[in-house]
C-alpha positions in Angstrom: 82.7 -13.9 -36.8 79.6 -14.9 -35.1 78.9 -14.5 -31.7 75.9 -15.7 -29.2 75.0 -15.5 -25.6 73.0 -18.6 -24.1 71.6 -18.5 -20.7 70.9 -21.5 -18.7 70.0 -20.7 -15.2 73.3 -20.8 -13.7 75.1 -21.0 -16.7 76.0 -18.4 -19.0 78.0 -19.2 -22.4 78.9 -16.7 -24.8 80.8 -18.1 -27.8 82.1 -16.6 -31.1 83.5 -18.6 -33.8 87.1 -18.4 -34.9 89.6 -20.4 -37.1 91.9 -20.9 -34.2 90.6 -21.0 -30.8 91.0 -22.5 -27.1 88.3 -22.9 -24.6 88.9 -22.0 -20.9 86.6 -23.2 -18.1 86.9 -21.5 -14.5 85.2 -22.7 -11.7 84.8 -21.7 -7.8 83.5 -24.1 -5.2 82.8 -22.0 -2.0 83.9 -23.2 1.4 80.9 -22.9 4.1 78.1 -23.4 1.7 75.7 -26.3 3.0 74.2 -29.0 0.5 71.4 -31.1 1.5 72.2 -34.7 1.3 69.0 -36.3 2.7 65.8 -35.0 3.8 65.5 -37.8 6.5 62.7 -39.5 5.0 59.6 -40.1 7.2 61.5 -41.3 10.3 65.3 -40.1 9.9 66.8 -36.7 10.5 68.0 -34.7 7.6 71.7 -34.7 6.6 73.7 -31.8 5.4 77.2 -31.2 4.5 79.8 -28.4 4.4 83.4 -27.9 3.7 85.5 -25.8 6.0 88.1 -23.3 4.4 91.0 -24.9 2.8 89.6 -28.5 3.2 91.1 -29.3 0.0 94.4 -27.9 0.6 96.7 -30.9 1.2 96.7 -32.3 -2.4 96.3 -28.9 -4.1 99.2 -27.3 -2.5 101.3 -30.3 -3.0 103.6 -30.3 -6.1 103.3 -33.3 -8.4 100.0 -34.4 -7.1 97.8 -35.1 -10.1 94.2 -33.9 -10.2 91.8 -34.4 -13.1 88.8 -32.6 -14.7 86.5 -35.4 -15.9 83.0 -35.9 -17.0 80.5 -37.6 -14.7 83.3 -38.8 -12.5 84.8 -41.2 -15.3 88.4 -41.4 -15.7 87.7 -42.8 -19.3 86.5 -39.1 -20.1 88.9 -36.7 -18.7 89.0 -32.9 -19.9 92.1 -31.6 -18.3 94.7 -32.6 -15.6 97.4 -30.8 -13.8 99.9 -33.5 -15.0 99.2 -32.5 -18.6 99.6 -28.9 -17.8 96.2 -27.9 -18.8 94.5 -27.7 -15.2 95.4 -25.2 -12.5 93.9 -25.1 -8.9 94.0 -22.5 -6.0 92.7 -23.1 -2.4 91.8 -20.0 -0.4 89.9 -19.2 2.9 86.8 -18.4 0.9 86.8 -21.1 -1.9 88.6 -23.7 -4.1 88.9 -22.3 -7.6 90.1 -24.0 -10.8 91.1 -23.0 -14.5 91.2 -25.5 -17.3 92.6 -24.6 -20.9 91.0 -26.8 -23.4 93.1 -26.6 -26.5 91.8 -27.6 -30.1 93.1 -30.9 -30.3 91.3 -31.9 -27.1 88.0 -30.2 -28.3 88.1 -32.8 -31.1 87.8 -35.7 -28.7 84.4 -37.0 -28.9 83.3 -36.9 -25.3 84.8 -33.2 -24.9 82.5 -32.3 -28.0 79.7 -34.2 -26.2 80.4 -32.1 -23.0 80.2 -28.8 -24.8 76.9 -29.8 -26.6 75.5 -30.6 -23.2 77.0 -27.3 -21.9 75.3 -25.5 -24.5 72.3 -27.1 -24.1 72.1 -26.5 -20.3 72.0 -30.1 -19.5 75.3 -30.1 -17.5 75.1 -27.5 -14.6 78.0 -27.8 -12.4 80.8 -29.6 -10.6 81.3 -32.4 -8.2 84.6 -33.0 -6.2 85.8 -36.6 -6.1 87.5 -37.1 -2.8 88.6 -39.3 0.1 88.9 -38.3 3.8 92.6 -38.8 5.0 93.2 -41.5 7.6 92.7 -40.6 11.4 96.6 -41.2 11.8 97.3 -38.4 9.3 94.7 -35.9 10.2 93.1 -35.8 13.9 89.8 -34.6 13.0 89.0 -34.8 9.2 85.4 -34.4 9.6 82.8 -33.8 12.7 78.9 -34.2 12.9 77.0 -31.6 14.9 73.4 -30.9 15.3 71.7 -27.8 13.2 70.8 -24.9 15.2 67.2 -25.6 16.4 66.1 -22.1 15.1 67.0 -23.3 11.5 66.0 -26.9 11.7 66.7 -30.6 13.2 69.5 -31.7 10.4 72.8 -33.4 11.3 75.5 -31.1 10.1 78.7 -33.0 8.6 81.7 -30.5 8.5 84.8 -31.8 6.5 87.9 -30.2 7.7 90.4 -32.0 5.4 89.8 -34.0 2.3 92.1 -35.6 -0.3 90.8 -34.2 -3.7 91.4 -36.6 -6.7 89.3 -34.8 -9.5 86.5 -32.4 -10.2 83.9 -33.8 -12.5 81.4 -31.7 -14.7 78.1 -33.0 -13.6 74.3 -32.4 -14.4 72.8 -31.6 -11.0 74.4 -29.3 -8.6 74.1 -29.8 -4.9 75.9 -26.6 -4.0 73.9 -23.8 -5.6 76.4 -21.1 -4.7 79.0 -22.4 -6.8 79.9 -21.1 -10.3 81.4 -22.5 -13.4 82.6 -20.1 -16.4 83.7 -20.9 -20.0 85.6 -18.8 -22.2 86.8 -19.4 -25.7 90.2 -17.8 -26.9 91.4 -17.3 -30.6 94.6 -15.9 -31.7 93.4 -12.4 -31.3 92.7 -13.2 -27.4 89.9 -13.8 -25.0 86.5 -13.9 -27.0 84.0 -15.6 -24.6 82.7 -15.6 -20.8 80.4 -18.3 -19.7 79.0 -19.1 -16.4 77.5 -22.3 -14.8 76.7 -23.8 -11.5 78.9 -26.3 -9.3 77.7 -29.7 -7.9 79.0 -32.1 -5.3 77.9 -35.6 -5.0 75.2 -36.1 -2.5 77.1 -39.0 -0.6 78.3 -39.5 2.9 81.8 -40.7 2.5 
């Protein structure tokens, strides 16, 4: 067998060849971490965003709610899903975590092969959650906008308290730098590889 260790900033991929293998992707999206959505330009105020603890809990904790792991927010390029039994998620006070098992058959799909090539090359660096805010009739306060502490800056801080998570996407540019993704490869003999990457959240106000 051959093994290698590749470092790409926040990503670390260790891989060993084997006749029969699976790959496992693990990720962590921390709550309370702020992302800069806009610097405000020449006349506006900067905008930042953060997620409150367990913000994604509603759909994550409900059985039967399918959530997908995609490439670039495209439902035409899925990697795993809860409905297929290949994706599991856990919502905690500190972070949303996920684990996806990529079997050999799925690894033969062209866009999955492209993803791992880009992953190895350091071109895909993280994760972006695809979500919607629940209607006010369902959640009294899904979000709030406050002003940043003057000692830190002048930004408007958008805090999301409740969000309906539909998918997580592998993307090229992480906005939440404290997040992580790991990839492992398994063979008939057990776990062979650990891998680490950064996570991303789309820089749009929703």
